[in-house]
C-alpha angles and dihedrals in degrees: 000000000000123000119249117260114250128203116231122197112205121193117192140168116231109259093002103075132226120355098179144352120204126190102218094186128235102306104106096191093051090047091051091051091051090048091051092049093048091049089056091049093056098038110136095018134099089254120108131197128204131180116211131174128211142136092262145001088250089061091050090051091050096046098037103030093149089077092060129077097238092062092050091052091048092052092047090054092054 
């Protein structure tokens, strides 16, 4: 049996990495509303917001590692 798909809201500051990750659950419409509201909150700042869906946070970290601090440190070391 497959796992339900969760919606993860990632908030990040340009050049600084992830500020927060929120599991918004499995309701896509509610997640999209939260995403829209958060986008409005950060409008005009250096903060970005992205909504991703996956079976787990580990999957999000594997598929979108550039949003997480470890990836930024790795790229800096190259």
